C-alpha positions as CSV (number, residue, x, y, z in Angstrom):
1,M,91.7,113.0,106.0
2,A,92.5,111.9,109.6
3,T,95.7,110.0,110.4
4,L,95.2,106.2,110.9
5,A,94.7,105.2,114.5
6,R,97.7,103.0,114.9
7,S,100.2,100.8,113.0
8,V,102.4,97.8,113.2
9,A,105.4,97.1,111.2
10,T,107.6,93.9,110.7
11,L,110.5,93.2,108.4
12,R,110.1,89.7,107.4
13,I,112.8,87.4,105.6
14,I,111.5,84.1,104.7
15,G,112.8,81.0,102.8
16,D,113.1,77.3,103.0
17,S,116.8,77.3,103.4
18,L,116.9,80.2,105.7
19,V,119.1,79.8,108.9
20,P,118.1,82.8,111.3
21,D,121.6,82.8,112.8
22,D,123.2,83.6,109.2
23,V,120.8,86.5,108.7
24,T,121.5,87.9,112.1
25,R,125.3,87.9,111.3
26,A,124.6,89.4,107.8
27,L,122.4,92.3,109.1
28,G,124.2,92.8,112.5
29,A,121.0,92.6,114.7
30,A,119.0,89.9,116.4
31,P,115.6,89.4,115.3
32,S,112.3,89.7,117.4
33,A,111.3,86.3,116.3
34,S,112.7,83.5,114.2
35,Q,112.4,79.9,113.2
36,L,114.0,77.0,111.1
37,K,112.2,75.1,108.6
38,G,111.1,71.9,110.4
39,Q,111.3,73.5,113.8
40,E,108.5,72.6,116.3
41,L,106.5,75.7,117.1
42,H,104.3,76.0,120.2
43,G,101.2,78.3,120.0
44,K,99.7,80.2,122.8
45,E,97.0,77.7,123.5
46,G,99.3,74.8,123.6
47,R,99.0,73.6,119.9
48,V,102.2,72.3,118.5
49,R,102.9,72.5,114.5
50,T,106.0,72.1,112.6
51,S,107.5,75.3,110.7
52,K,107.2,74.8,106.8
53,F,109.9,77.5,106.2
54,G,112.6,79.4,107.9
55,A,111.8,82.9,109.1
56,W,113.6,85.9,110.5
57,R,111.4,88.8,111.7
58,L,112.2,92.3,113.2
59,H,109.3,94.3,114.8
60,A,109.1,97.9,115.1
61,S,107.3,99.5,118.1
62,E,103.5,99.9,117.5
63,T,102.7,103.7,117.0
64,S,99.5,105.5,117.7
65,P,98.6,107.4,115.7
66,A,100.1,105.5,112.8
67,N,103.7,106.5,111.7
68,L,105.2,104.3,109.1
69,D,108.2,106.7,108.7
70,A,109.0,106.2,112.3
71,Q,108.7,102.4,112.2
72,V,110.9,101.9,109.1
73,A,113.6,104.3,110.5
74,E,113.5,102.1,113.8
75,I,113.9,98.7,111.9
76,L,116.5,100.1,109.4
77,S,118.6,101.8,112.1
78,K,119.2,98.5,113.7
79,L,120.5,96.7,110.4
80,S,123.4,96.8,108.0
81,S,123.1,99.6,105.3
82,D,125.2,97.6,102.9
83,L,123.3,97.3,99.7
84,R,125.2,94.2,98.7
85,V,124.1,92.3,101.9
86,W,120.5,93.2,101.1
87,A,120.8,92.2,97.4
88,E,122.3,88.8,98.5
89,L,119.3,88.3,101.0
90,S,116.7,89.4,98.4
91,A,118.3,87.0,95.9
92,K,117.8,84.0,98.3
93,F,114.9,84.8,100.3
94,D,111.6,86.6,100.1
95,V,112.0,89.9,101.8
96,D,109.1,92.3,102.7
97,L,107.9,94.8,105.2
98,F,104.5,94.0,106.6
99,C,102.4,97.0,107.7
100,G,99.1,96.6,109.6
101,W,97.2,99.8,109.7
102,F,94.3,100.1,112.1
103,M,91.4,102.6,111.6
104,E,89.0,103.7,114.2
105,E,86.9,105.8,111.9
106,E,86.1,106.3,108.1
107,N,88.6,108.0,105.7
108,E,91.7,107.5,107.9
109,G,94.9,107.6,105.9
110,L,98.7,107.9,106.2
111,G,101.5,109.6,104.3
112,V,104.8,108.1,103.6
113,S,107.9,110.1,103.0
114,P,110.0,109.9,99.9
115,Q,113.0,109.1,102.4
116,T,111.1,106.1,103.6
117,L,110.3,104.9,100.1
118,R,113.8,105.3,99.0
119,S,115.1,103.5,102.1
120,L,112.9,100.6,101.4
121,G,113.7,100.5,97.8
122,G,117.4,100.5,98.4
123,A,117.0,97.7,100.7
124,R,115.0,95.8,98.0
125,N,112.0,95.4,100.1
126,R,108.5,95.1,99.1
127,A,105.7,96.6,101.3
128,L,102.6,94.6,102.1
129,F,99.8,96.7,103.6
130,G,96.9,95.4,105.7
131,Y,93.9,97.8,106.6
132,L,91.8,96.8,109.5
133,R,88.8,98.8,110.8
134,R,87.5,98.2,114.3
135,G,84.0,97.3,114.6
């Protein structure tokens, strides 16, 4: 099986009462993007909308070919490893790791190491995977 062509990964923390500065303090790192509930958001084409929830997102570098192990390590290396912090955040907010996997051919796949799975589980994250095929 060929390795997936490329991948993106983002740690997402979302909740109505989420204040991005509080999450930044708890995790010890600034987000790639954030928003408060009720904040005006400006789209690329000038469209304005109001955020329906608070969010804190940290993006990993895109990898080609796909390398989820490296992306998870990149994200978690920037953040607190204190499991109490993660337990508190997970109790208050939705915490997940979004993974976008892009295929260029049929039958591409990706392995994930036991260490990566333990890291995600210890931080009480759930993973969401999206497969996209070009063409």
